[in-house]
C-alpha positions in Angstrom: -12.9 -8.1 -18.0 -13.4 -11.3 -19.9 -15.9 -13.7 -18.4 -13.3 -16.5 -18.1 -11.6 -14.4 -15.5 -14.6 -14.1 -13.2 -15.8 -16.2 -10.3 -19.6 -16.5 -10.2 -20.5 -19.6 -8.2 -21.2 -19.3 -4.5 -19.3 -22.6 -3.8 -16.2 -21.0 -5.4 -16.5 -17.9 -3.3 -17.0 -20.0 -0.1 -14.0 -22.2 -1.0 -11.6 -19.2 -1.4 -12.9 -17.4 1.7 -12.6 -20.6 3.8 -9.0 -20.9 2.6 -8.4 -17.9 5.0 -5.6 -16.2 3.2 -6.5 -12.5 3.1 -5.4 -8.9 3.3 -7.7 -6.3 4.7 -7.7 -2.5 4.4 -10.0 0.4 5.0 -11.9 0.0 1.8 -11.3 -3.6 0.5 -10.8 -7.1 1.8 -9.0 -9.4 -0.6 -9.1 -13.2 -0.1 -6.8 -15.2 -2.3 -5.9 -18.8 -3.2 -3.3 -20.3 -5.5 -4.7 -21.6 -8.7 -3.3 -24.7 -10.5 -4.5 -23.7 -13.9 -2.9 -20.7 -15.7 -5.0 -17.6 -15.6 -6.3 -15.6 -12.5 -9.9 -15.3 -11.7 -11.7 -12.6 -9.7 -15.0 -12.4 -7.8 -16.4 -9.2 -6.4 -18.8 -9.0 -3.5 -20.7 -5.8 -2.5 -23.0 -5.8 0.5 -26.6 -4.6 0.4 -25.6 -2.0 3.0 -23.8 -0.1 0.3 -27.0 0.7 -1.6 -29.7 -0.6 -3.9 -29.0 -3.0 -6.8 -28.2 -0.1 -9.2 -25.5 1.3 -6.9 -24.0 -2.2 -6.1 -23.8 -3.0 -9.9 -22.1 0.4 -10.5 -19.5 -0.4 -7.8 -18.9 -3.8 -9.3 -18.3 -2.3 -12.7 -15.9 0.2 -11.2 -13.9 -2.4 -9.3 -13.8 -4.6 -12.5 -12.3 -1.7 -14.3 -9.7 -1.1 -11.6 -8.8 -4.8 -11.7 -8.5 -4.8 -15.4 -5.9 -2.0 -15.1 -4.0 -3.5 -12.2 -3.9 -7.3 -12.7 -2.2 -9.3 -15.5 -4.7 -12.2 -15.6 -2.7 -14.4 -17.9 0.4 -14.6 -15.7 -1.0 -14.2 -12.2 -2.0 -17.7 -10.9 -4.5 -16.7 -8.2 -8.2 -16.8 -7.5 -9.2 -13.5 -5.8 -12.3 -12.5 -4.0 -12.6 -8.7 -3.5 -15.1 -7.6 -0.8 -16.0 -3.9 -0.9 -16.5 -2.0 2.4 -18.7 1.0 3.2 -15.8 3.6 3.0 -15.7 3.0 -0.7 -18.6 5.5 -1.1 -16.7 8.3 0.7 -13.7 8.2 -1.6 -13.2 9.1 -5.3 -12.5 6.5 -8.0 -8.7 7.3 -8.0 -8.4 7.0 -4.2 -10.2 3.7 -4.3 -8.0 2.5 -7.1 -4.9 3.4 -5.2 -6.2 1.5 -2.1 -6.9 -1.6 -4.2 -3.5 -1.3 -5.9 -1.8 -1.4 -2.4 -3.8 -4.4 -1.4 -3.0 -6.3 -4.6 0.7 -5.6 -4.2 0.6 -7.2 -0.8 -1.2 -10.2 -2.2 0.6 -10.8 -5.5 4.1 -10.5 -4.1 
């Protein structure tokens, strides 16, 4: 995922979460906000409860890969914050990708 499609600043995370539009599932919580500029941006949050730094970074890489396959960043005008929950560790990559796809279909429509 290109860096211009990422949300990195804590203030931006807080702003999107405080907007309070969200969808929650077993594995992911997706907060979203309309974006005036063209392309979509994504921030990923993984709690320390899911493992050490190596494990959290691995989860973030996997979620970025899922998002790269599922979201058309140039045409989707949303800012998204994806929060990963503990059941992520119990499922396979493909099951997690299916769960994320279901969440994004609810958000993007």
